[in-house]
C-alpha positions as a printed Julia matrix, in Angstrom:
64×3 Matrix{Float64}:
  -0.01   0.02    0.02
   1.33   3.44   -0.94
   1.4    6.15    1.63
   1.35   9.9     1.1
   4.67  11.75    1.32
   3.15  14.88    2.8
   1.15  14.26    6.04
  -1.85  16.38    7.06
  -0.7   19.85    8.16
   2.47  19.83    6.06
   3.59  23.0     4.34
   3.98  22.39    0.57
   4.25  24.34   -2.66
   2.67  23.69   -6.02
   5.25  23.4    -8.85
   3.12  25.75  -10.99
   3.14  28.47   -8.25
   6.12  27.9    -5.91
   5.72  31.32   -4.24
   2.34  30.37   -2.69
   2.49  28.44    0.57
  -0.07  25.65    0.92
  -1.1   23.47    3.87
  -2.17  19.9     3.31
  -5.65  19.55    4.77
  -6.48  16.06    3.64
  -5.1   13.18    1.55
  -7.59  10.83   -0.02
  -7.42   8.48   -3.0
  -3.99   9.73   -4.13
  -5.12  13.38   -4.09
  -4.0   16.18   -1.8
  -6.52  18.8    -0.7
  -4.66  21.98    0.24
  -5.55  25.43    1.63
  -3.67  28.59    0.84
  -1.88  29.64    4.08
  -2.44  33.34    3.48
  -6.13  32.97    2.6
  -7.57  29.83    4.26
 -11.18  31.02    3.54
 -10.68  30.61   -0.22
 -11.56  27.41   -2.04
  -9.3   24.45   -1.51
  -6.83  23.47   -4.2
  -6.45  19.91   -5.29
  -3.15  18.33   -6.45
  -1.63  15.03   -7.25
   1.61  14.22   -5.39
   3.76  14.81   -8.51
   2.44  18.44   -8.68
   3.73  19.33   -5.21
   7.1   19.89   -3.63
   7.96  20.0     0.06
   8.86  23.09    2.09
  12.59  22.39    1.95
  12.52  22.39   -1.93
  10.82  25.76   -2.21
  12.87  28.75   -3.38
  13.61  31.31   -0.71
  13.16  34.26   -3.05
  16.14  36.01   -1.48
  19.22  37.01   -3.55
  22.57  36.01   -2.2
């Protein structure tokens, strides 16, 4: 049985919009239901695992 990589409550980023922080609310049937951290009242976003990246892989947005 396959398990999800990102547990409930994890901070993740969508590959199509890496500047937007998401929180995994639910994982069901190989689909992640995420809320936008800055606007939790907005509609949930739905992603497959391959469309997400973990918090450590997100760009910092700061120049070095």
